[in-house]
N, C-alpha and C positions, 0 to 999 in steps of 0.2 A: 423544375429542376429539384427542388423543395422536395415536394413530393417523390418523387424518381427515388431520390437519397431515401428516405422516410420508407417506403416499401421495400425496399431493399433490405433496410436495417431489419425490416419485420419480418423479412424471411428468413434471414441469419438467426435471428429472436428464436424462429420457431424451429430451424435447426437444431437450436441449442435448447431443447426440449420446455421453453417459454411460453405460458398462455397469451395470446396476443392480445385478448379484450383488458386481462388484468392491468400486464403493462397498457395500454392506450389510456385508461380510465384515472391509472397511478402515474403516468405521463402527465395529463391534462392536469390533474390534480397540484402536482409538484408545480406545474407551470404558474398556477394561481399563486402557490408562493413564491414566485422566481428563482423559481431551483431549476438546472437542464441536469433533468436525471431521466435515465430510464431504468428499471428494475425489476428482475425478475419474479414469479409470484412466491416465492418460498424468501423473499426479503424482508426484512425486521428493521426498522428504520425509528432509533428514539433518539429526539431533538431535532428535528428537520429544522427548526429556525437557525441552527448551530450550525447550519452547515452551507458555506458560499461555494456558487459554481459559477467561475469567470470562463471555464470550456465544461465540455458535458462530461457527465458522469454516468457510468454504465455498471451495474450492481448485480454479478450473478446473468449477466447476457453471454455470456462469452463459453462457446462449447470448447470441453473439456472431456476426455474421452472416458478417463476414469471416474466422472463425478456423477451423479442421479439426479434427477429432476426436481425429486423431493429432497435434497439437499438441503438446509436452512443457513442461514447470512444475518450475521448480525451488525447494525450498525448502530453503536451507545455513543452517541455525542452531546457528552456534558461540557466540556470548553469547546475549542473552533476546529471545524475541516474547512481546509479552503482548497478549491478546486483550481488554478490557476489557468491550466488549460486539459484537453480532453484526456481521459483518465479512465481505463478501468479496473475494478475491485473485482476478482474468481468470486464465483461461489464455493461457500463452506466456510468462508472469510471471517475473522472476530476480530472490530474493533472497538476498544476500550480508550474515549480520547476523555479524559479527566476533566475536571470545571475551571482549570485555571491553567489547562492545555493549550498549545494550539499545534495541527498538526496540516503541514501543507505536502502537497506535490501538484507537479509540474509538467504533467505530460509520463506517457509510458502504461506499465500496467504491473500489479499485485495478482499473480495466480491462484487458485485454489487451495483453501485449508491453511491460510497464512493467518498470524494473530499478530494483532500489532495492540501492544500495551501501554499507551504514551499520558504520563503526568505530567510529564514538565513540557515537551517540544520532539516535534521532529518535520525537519526540511528536509523532502529527494527533491532532488532539482529536474534537468532537462530530461526526457527519454530516458526514463532509466526501467529497467525490464527484470522486475522480484518472480521469482522462482516461486513455486507451491510448497506449503509446509513450512514457510520460513517463518522469525518472531523476531520483533522486533519489540525490546521492553526496557525504557528509563530508569524503572523506577522498582526498588529491590522491596519493600513494605516492612521490612527491617535492618536493623542494625547492627555493625559489627564495630565496638570501641576496644583502640588499642593507640597506644603511644605514637605522638608524631603523625599521625594520621593525616590527610590532606584531604581537605573538600575540593572535586573537582565539577565545572558545568556537569550538569546532567544529560543535557539536549544532546539528539541524534542527527548529525549534519551528512546526507550523503548528496554528493553532486553530479554532472551531468551523463546521461553515455553511462552508465554503470550499469552490467549483469550482476545479480546476484544468484546465485544458482540455490537448488533447491534443499532446503532444511536448515540455509543460513540463520544464525543467532546473531543478531547485533544487540548488545546491549548497553548500558547505560556509560555516556558520555561519548561514543564512540563516533568519529570524523573522519567521513571516506573520500577523497579525492576521487576529481574526473574521471571517465575513462577508464575506470580499473573492470576487475574481474574476480569476482568472489567463489571460490570452489564450492559444490553442494559441500554440504552437514558441518562447514566452516563453524566457528566459535569465535567472535571478536570483541575483546574486551579492552581493547587498546585503538587507540587512530592509527591513520594513515592518509596521511596529507597530501602524500606526491599522487601524481596521478600517472594512468597506463602501468600498475603493477597489476600482476599475477598474485591472489593471496588466498591463503590455507591453510586447512589443519587447526588445533583444538591443544592451545590456545592459536590459533592465527598468524602466521606470518608472510612474509614477502618470499612468494616461488621464482617469479620474472619480471624483469625491468622490462621496458618500452616494449610492450603488447599493444596490441590493436583488436579489437573485436564486432563482428558484424551479425 
């Protein structure tokens, strides 16, 4: 059964424009380092030792019609990237995890051409669907000073079973409750801790409550 499962994976990878010999060789190399990783031949991983895979991590191996087989993906992991259960990172994504930062995912996927820049912390819950062209940013790299300014926790947290539409930007300190849907091209600068919300706009606001998605 294990061999059949692997063969099915390889067939899917081939359909997605992956080089099967390179995938196999790299997978065996990662297994030597106790990492459960399958990745496209145009993926660069910096900081492999900083990645913990408690589930399987696939990088750039999923078919997306608007992506080319030569598109590059970069994971630059100076801090920690923790994969708690099976997770897929789309082709063309850029990850930059700072030295003291922890970024964790607990199942689901992030689609193509998304950018994750985390210098403090990002925690993503179970079965989260992140569409293409999204951006997560918890550090502004410059600071504006003014009277009465309050410091806030810069970490970003996403609950379970959240659907994040294409082009969404989630900024420093935002906390999102479980079961929420974030409409395409929304910009989130504040938290929405309630569950089962439809959130959208720039700046984002609550559009509907008590929603469900599948």
